C-alpha positions in Angstrom: 33.5 27.3 10.9 36.2 24.6 11.4 34.9 21.1 11.3 35.2 18.5 14.1 36.0 21.0 16.9 34.3 18.6 19.3 35.2 15.0 18.7 33.1 12.1 19.9 34.8 9.9 22.5 33.7 6.3 22.7 33.0 5.5 26.3 32.1 1.9 25.8 30.4 -0.8 23.7 28.0 -3.3 25.3 26.3 -6.4 24.1 22.5 -6.1 23.9 21.9 -9.1 21.7 20.0 -11.0 24.5 17.1 -8.4 24.0 16.4 -9.9 20.6 16.4 -8.2 17.2 14.8 -5.0 16.0 14.4 -3.4 19.4 13.8 0.3 20.1 15.9 1.7 23.0 14.4 3.9 25.7 16.5 5.7 28.4 15.7 6.4 32.0 17.1 6.0 35.5 15.1 2.8 36.1 16.6 1.9 39.4 17.2 5.4 40.8 20.9 5.0 41.2 21.8 8.3 39.5 22.7 6.9 36.2 20.4 6.1 33.3 19.7 2.6 32.1 18.9 1.3 28.6 15.5 -0.4 28.0 15.3 -2.4 24.8 11.7 -2.8 23.6 11.1 -5.6 21.2 7.8 -5.5 19.2 5.9 -8.6 18.4 6.0 -10.0 14.8 3.0 -8.0 13.7 4.7 -4.6 14.3 4.8 -2.9 11.0 3.3 0.2 9.5 0.9 -1.9 7.4 -0.3 -4.2 10.2 -2.0 -4.0 13.6 -1.9 -4.5 16.4 1.3 -2.7 17.7 2.4 -4.5 20.8 5.5 -5.3 22.9 7.0 -8.8 22.7 9.8 -8.3 25.3 11.4 -5.7 27.5 15.0 -6.0 28.5 16.8 -3.6 30.8 20.6 -3.1 30.8 22.9 -0.8 32.7 25.5 1.2 30.8 28.1 -1.5 31.4 25.9 -4.1 29.7 24.7 -6.0 32.7 21.2 -7.4 32.2 19.0 -6.1 35.0 15.7 -7.7 34.1 13.7 -9.1 31.2 9.9 -9.3 30.9 8.6 -11.4 28.0 10.6 -13.7 25.7 12.6 -12.4 22.8 11.4 -13.5 19.4 13.7 -13.8 16.4 10.8 -13.0 14.1 10.1 -9.6 15.8 8.7 -6.9 13.5 10.5 -3.8 12.3 10.7 -0.1 13.2 8.0 0.8 10.7 6.0 2.7 13.3 6.0 3.5 17.0 6.4 0.9 19.7 3.8 1.4 22.5 6.2 1.8 25.5 7.4 4.7 27.6 9.4 5.2 30.8 7.8 7.6 33.3 6.9 8.0 37.0 3.2 7.8 36.4 2.1 7.4 40.0 4.3 10.1 41.4 6.1 7.9 43.9 9.6 9.1 42.8 10.4 5.9 41.0 10.1 5.3 37.3 7.7 2.9 35.8 7.6 1.3 32.3 4.3 1.8 30.5 3.6 -0.6 27.6 0.9 -2.5 25.6 1.6 -6.2 25.8 -0.7 -9.2 25.3 -3.6 -6.8 24.3 -3.5 -5.0 27.7 -1.9 -1.8 29.0 0.8 -2.6 31.7 2.5 -0.5 34.3 5.7 -2.2 35.3 8.1 -1.4 38.1 11.1 0.2 36.5 13.7 -1.4 38.8 12.4 -5.0 38.5 10.1 -5.3 35.5 7.3 -6.7 37.8 3.7 -5.8 37.0 2.3 -3.0 39.2 -1.0 -2.7 37.3 -2.7 -3.8 34.1 -5.8 -2.5 32.3 -7.9 -3.5 29.3 -7.5 -1.2 26.4 -10.4 1.2 25.6 -10.4 -0.2 22.1 -8.6 -3.1 20.4 -6.7 -0.6 18.2 -5.7 1.9 21.0 -2.0 1.0 20.9 -0.2 2.9 18.2 1.8 4.9 20.7 1.6 6.2 24.3 1.4 9.9 25.1 1.7 11.2 28.7 -0.2 14.5 29.4 -1.7 16.7 32.1 -5.3 17.0 31.0 -6.9 17.2 34.5 -4.7 19.9 36.1 -2.9 17.7 38.5 0.4 18.5 40.2 2.2 16.6 37.5 1.4 14.9 34.2 -0.5 11.7 35.0 -3.0 11.3 32.2 -2.6 9.2 29.1 -3.5 9.4 25.4 -3.7 6.3 23.3 -4.4 6.3 19.6 -4.9 4.0 16.6 -2.7 4.5 13.6 -4.4 7.5 11.9 -8.0 8.1 13.0 -8.9 8.1 16.7 -7.5 9.0 20.1 -8.6 8.0 23.6 -7.7 10.2 26.7 -7.6 8.5 30.1 -6.6 9.4 33.6 -3.9 7.3 35.3 -6.5 4.9 36.7 -7.5 4.3 33.1 -10.9 6.1 33.4 -11.9 7.4 29.9 -11.9 11.2 29.8 -12.7 11.8 26.1 -12.2 10.6 22.6 -11.3 12.4 19.4 -11.8 11.4 15.8 -9.8 13.1 13.1 -6.3 12.9 11.6 -4.0 12.9 14.6 -0.8 12.2 12.7 2.0 10.1 14.1 2.6 11.5 17.6 0.4 14.3 18.9 2.3 16.8 21.1 0.9 18.1 24.4 1.8 21.5 25.9 0.1 24.0 28.1 -0.1 26.8 25.6 -2.4 29.1 27.6 -0.9 28.7 31.0 -4.0 27.3 32.7 -2.2 24.3 34.2 -3.6 21.9 31.7 -2.2 20.6 28.4 -3.6 21.4 25.0 -3.1 18.7 22.5 -1.8 19.3 19.0 -3.4 16.3 17.4 -2.0 16.3 13.9 -3.4 19.4 12.2 -6.0 20.0 15.0 -5.5 21.8 18.3 -7.6 20.4 21.1 -8.1 21.8 24.6 -7.6 19.6 27.7 -11.2 18.4 27.3 -10.7 17.2 23.7 -12.6 20.1 22.2 -11.4 21.5 18.9 -9.9 25.0 19.1 -8.6 25.5 15.6 -7.2 23.6 12.6 -4.3 24.1 10.2 -5.4 25.0 6.7 -4.4 23.6 3.3 -2.2 20.7 4.5 -2.3 17.3 3.0 -1.4 13.8 4.3 -0.8 13.8 8.0 1.6 15.5 10.5 4.8 13.6 10.8 6.2 15.6 13.7 5.3 18.6 15.9 7.5 21.0 17.8 6.7 23.8 20.2 9.0 26.7 21.1 9.4 30.5 21.0 10.8 30.5 17.5 10.5 34.2 16.6 11.4 35.6 20.1 8.1 37.3 20.8 7.8 35.6 24.2 5.0 33.3 23.1 5.2 29.6 22.1 4.8 28.8 18.4 3.9 25.4 16.8 6.0 24.1 13.9 4.6 21.2 12.1 6.2 18.9 9.5 3.7 17.3 7.1 3.0 17.9 3.5 5.0 21.1 4.0 6.7 22.7 7.0 4.5 25.3 8.6 4.5 27.6 11.7 1.4 28.7 13.6 1.0 30.9 16.6 -0.8 29.5 19.6 -4.1 31.1 18.5 -4.2 29.4 15.1 -2.7 32.1 12.9 -0.4 30.8 10.2 2.9 32.7 10.4 4.8 31.1 7.5 5.1 28.0 5.5 8.1 26.5 3.7 7.2 24.5 0.6 10.8 24.0 -0.7 10.7 20.3 0.3 9.1 17.4 -1.5 8.2 15.5 1.7 9.0 17.1 5.0 9.6 14.0 7.0 11.3 15.3 10.1 11.9 18.7 11.6 13.8 19.8 14.7 13.9 23.2 16.5 17.1 24.5 18.0 19.6 27.3 18.5 21.8 25.9 15.7 23.2 29.4 14.8 24.2 31.7 17.5 24.6 34.6 15.1 20.9 34.6 14.1 17.8 35.8 16.1 15.3 33.3 17.4 15.4 29.6 16.8 16.2 27.8 13.6 14.3 24.8 12.1 16.2 21.9 10.8 14.4 19.5 8.5 14.7 16.4 6.4 13.3 16.4 2.9 12.6 13.0 1.5 13.1 13.8 -2.1 12.9 10.3 -3.7 11.1 7.4 -2.0 12.4 3.9 -2.6 9.1 2.1 -1.7 6.8 3.7 -4.3 7.1 0.8 -6.8 9.1 3.0 -9.4 12.4 1.2 -8.7 14.2 4.4 -7.9 17.1 4.8 -5.5 15.9 6.7 -2.5 17.5 10.0 -1.5 16.9 12.6 1.3 18.6 15.8 2.3 18.9 17.9 5.4 17.9 21.6 5.3 17.9 24.6 7.7 15.4 27.5 8.0 15.6 30.7 10.0 12.9 31.8 12.4 10.9 33.4 9.5 10.9 30.2 7.5 13.6 31.3 5.0 15.9 28.6 3.7 19.5 29.0 5.0 20.9 25.9 3.3 20.0 22.5 1.9 22.2 19.5 1.7 23.4 18.5 -1.8 23.7 14.8 -1.0 26.1 12.7 -3.0 25.1 9.3 -1.7 21.9 7.3 -1.7 19.8 7.0 1.4 16.2 8.1 2.2 15.4 7.0 5.7 17.3 9.6 7.7 16.0 10.6 11.1 16.9 14.1 12.4 16.5 15.5 15.9 17.9 18.2 18.2 20.7 17.6 20.6 21.2 20.2 23.3 24.2 20.4 25.7 26.5 18.1 23.8 29.2 20.6 24.7 29.5 23.9 26.5 29.4 26.1 23.4 25.7 27.2 24.0 24.7 26.0 20.5 22.5 23.1 19.6 23.3 20.4 17.0 21.3 18.4 14.5 21.6 14.7 15.1 21.1 12.8 11.9 21.2 9.0 11.8 19.9 6.1 9.7 21.3 7.9 6.8 22.3 5.0 4.5 24.8 5.2 1.7 27.7 4.5 4.1 27.1 7.8 5.9 27.7 7.5 9.7 25.4 9.1 12.3 26.7 12.6 13.1 26.0 15.9 14.8 25.8 18.8 12.3 26.1 22.4 13.3 24.1 25.3 11.8 26.5 25.7 8.9 26.2 22.0 7.8 29.6 21.1 9.2 30.0 17.8 11.0 30.8 18.6 14.7 31.0 15.0 15.8 30.8 11.7 13.9 29.8 8.4 15.5 31.5 5.6 13.7 28.9 2.9 14.3 25.7 2.0 12.4 22.2 1.9 13.7 19.6 4.0 15.5 20.4 6.7 18.0 19.2 7.9 21.4 20.7 10.7 23.5 20.4 12.0 27.1 22.3 13.3 30.0 23.1 9.7 31.2 25.1 10.7 34.3 23.4 13.9 35.5 26.5 15.9 34.5 24.6 18.6 32.6 25.9 17.4 29.2 24.3 14.8 26.9 25.7 11.6 25.5 24.7 9.7 22.3 24.2 6.0 22.0 24.2 4.3 18.6 22.7 0.8 18.7 21.7 -2.1 16.5 20.5 -5.6 17.1 23.8 -6.7 18.6 25.4 -3.8 20.5 25.1 -0.3 21.9 28.1 2.1 21.6 28.1 5.1 24.0 29.7 8.3 22.9 30.5 11.6 24.8 32.1 14.9 24.1 34.1 14.5 27.3 35.8 11.5 28.9 33.7 9.6 31.5 34.6 6.4 33.2 31.7 3.9 33.1 33.3 2.0 36.0 32.8 5.0 38.3 30.1 4.5 40.9 26.8 6.3 40.2 25.9 9.2 42.4 22.9 7.5 44.1 20.7 10.5 43.4 17.9 9.6 41.1 17.8 11.4 37.8 14.6 13.1 36.7 12.9 11.8 33.5 12.7 14.7 31.1 9.6 15.1 28.9 11.6 14.3 25.8 12.5 10.9 27.1 9.0 10.0 28.3 7.6 11.1 24.9 9.8 8.8 22.9 8.7 8.4 19.3 10.1 7.2 15.9 8.9 10.6 14.6 10.8 13.0 16.9 8.9 16.1 17.9 9.3 18.1 21.1 9.5 21.4 22.8 12.5 23.6 23.3 13.7 26.4 25.5 17.0 28.3 25.2 
């Protein structure tokens, strides 16, 4: 396949430095104008994988032209780093048709008005450590997902309704970001909590076998085309289970399966493919080695299609799926934070670069304008650069029709998992 068929068009670059350093960006149509806004979430200076608590220091909302819409909290130049999730999400938790910002700040759980940043409600945490991340679920069978799951770093979860009444707790090894999905079609979500599947009441249904460490990411999709959802889990290895707990295959050709992503990356193959990131050499293990990672791609049966032979250093790549970047019908692998002078890029199912983003930093992606196609934003402490596969004028007026918040955006995590349909 020819490379660079679809080039990346830079729509604009905006200054986000007033949000403070080391922010994580969330996307959502905060003011309901028909165009998404950027929410920069700054952690407090204790935000690190080695320390607790994980809390929010400051929230700053910008439109896509860089206008500051509101700021709650005060930016701190000593803010922590993206060593773990930031406890913040954008979602319409009360079902009023307008988005709220959910976050842990000042040791409390806050619900803020998305348009203004003003507090709508605040609750005491169910435990001082219940703040590693925020997961929105439908555990009670309501008309929409309005329940919450909070967790500590590696050991315990708390399930609550939207009024913060405790539903249940679970102790185990929940991994980084449990994924919720209605696997049996009863109108309530099951919870894949690391290597354990729980029902909506928090009761253990089954567990994965012979897996070490913890689950780094979890994906759900009909991978093999049998009409049923499968679960693909990246942890000590990459493994796929059916919804009843039967292991279908495992790929042990990676040293550390840090990220995986499902998608239709190859139109010529049946089912879905599984992109992954193998962290082959860590740089933080005290051995003084240069870190290195590599992308790989598996077919629906877990067979390796290719593995990157990386020529540069870099061991902190994040990989995730981008759908609808163009109208080709295929998905792409977004890989960023690559290191070694390698720019963020979209890779196709043949390991070709389909679009390169010549900016350094973290990445977020969404259909920012309600056009049916996604755009990619690359951001760092100072600026956010907006890219598209097609020309769009940021000065055009928004449609005025509020954009829905997809599950992928209200389930934002440093360890991208998800669910996919094709």
